[in-house]
N, C-alpha and C positions, 0 to 999 in steps of 0.2 A: 411522529416519533423519531427521535434521533437514532443514528446508526450505533449499534453496540460495538464499543471499542474497549480493549483492555489497556492497562497502563503502558505496557511495552509497545503496543501498536501506536498509541498516542505519541510516545517518545520518538519512535521511528518517523512518524509523519512530521513532527516538529523539527527533527534533524534534517529532513530532506525536502521540505516544501516551505517556501516563503509564505504561502497562504494556508498554512496548516490549521490555524484557528477556524477558518471558514470550512475547511474540509471536515474537521472534527465535529462541527456543529451541524453537518449536513443531515438531511432527513432521508436521502436516497443513497443506498450503498454504492451505486454506480458513480456517484459524484466523487467518491474516494477511489474506487477501483479503476476507473478509466485513466485518471492522471497517474496513478501508481503503475499501471500497465505500461503507459508511455515511457515512464522513467525507467522501468525495467528494460524495455527494449533499447533505450538510449544508453544506459550505462551498466546493464546487468550481464552483459555477455563478453566473453574473451574473443580473441582473434579466430578461434575455431568454432565460434557460435555456440559454445557451451556456457551455461550459467557460471559466472565467476562467484567468488565468495560473497560479495555484496549482493549479487543477483539471487543467490540461493536464499539469503536472509530475506530479501525483499519479496521473493516469490512465496516464502512461508507466511509472511505477514499478509500478503494478498489472499492466499488460500484461507488463512484463519479468519480474516474479516469476511470473506465470502461465506464460509460455512457457518459462522456465528450469526449471520444475518439472513439465513434462509427463512422463507416464510412457510 
């Protein structure tokens, strides 16, 4: 069964990942969450290690995908 994603989550993935189509069709939620976490760590923090505006949005997407796919 494919990971449950809402339209705004799909849009975010397509805007931020070259391999978004493969991620979107994944059957394992961690196939999406792991690269998303890596991207948040890479570009989601400011110089004080607080989430920047993009990081806050990305973290919300991460959390929503996680909670919408709990078993």
